[in-house]
C-alpha positions in Angstrom: 108.5 72.6 106.3 106.0 73.3 103.4 103.0 70.8 103.2 100.7 70.3 100.5 97.1 69.1 100.8 94.3 68.7 98.0 91.5 71.7 97.8 88.7 69.3 98.9 90.5 68.6 102.2 91.6 72.6 103.3 87.7 73.2 102.3 86.6 70.4 105.0 89.1 71.6 107.7 90.1 75.2 106.8 90.9 76.0 110.5 93.6 73.7 110.9 95.4 74.5 107.7 95.1 78.4 108.5 97.0 77.1 111.8 99.5 75.1 109.9 100.2 78.2 107.4 101.4 80.4 110.3 104.0 77.8 110.7 105.0 77.1 106.9 103.4 77.7 104.1 100.4 75.4 102.7 100.7 74.2 99.3 97.1 73.9 98.0 96.4 71.1 94.8 93.2 71.2 92.5 93.4 68.0 89.9 96.6 67.1 91.7 98.6 69.9 90.5 99.5 72.8 93.1 97.4 75.7 92.6 97.3 78.2 95.4 99.7 78.7 98.2 97.9 79.5 102.0 100.9 81.9 103.7 100.8 83.7 107.1 100.1 86.9 107.1 103.5 88.4 107.9 105.2 86.6 105.1 102.7 88.0 102.6 103.7 91.5 103.8 107.4 90.3 103.7 106.9 89.0 100.0 105.0 92.5 99.2 107.6 94.8 100.5 110.2 93.0 97.8 108.4 94.2 95.0 110.4 96.6 93.0 110.8 98.2 89.8 113.8 96.8 88.4 115.6 99.0 85.5 118.5 97.9 83.0 121.8 99.7 84.0 121.9 100.0 80.4 119.4 102.5 80.3 120.9 104.9 82.1 123.0 107.7 81.1 126.4 108.4 81.8 125.6 111.3 84.7 122.9 108.6 86.4 126.1 106.2 86.3 128.0 108.9 87.7 126.1 109.9 90.3 125.5 106.4 91.4 129.5 105.8 91.5 129.8 108.8 94.0 127.4 108.2 96.1 127.6 107.0 99.5 124.6 105.4 102.2 124.0 107.1 105.4 125.4 105.8 108.5 122.1 104.9 110.2 121.8 102.0 107.4 124.6 100.0 108.2 122.1 97.5 110.0 121.3 96.8 106.4 124.4 95.3 105.5 123.8 92.1 107.4 120.7 91.5 105.9 123.1 90.8 102.9 124.4 87.9 104.4 
């Protein structure tokens, strides 16, 4: 479960909040407002891997759309279907 802590408290007990962030993200507030989040490194890596360039399908030409429609995924990637569920 995500926890919330004041910035001044986190600065005084940083080690404890680092340990807590390994289990769940810690939202750090300043002046009563959420400002930053302390995350586990593994979570950071997972989130940055999700960065991707997005383009509108309306920007694709007919040849591109036909190529996408005709494409098939290599069977070695079948395990990725489980991630969609």
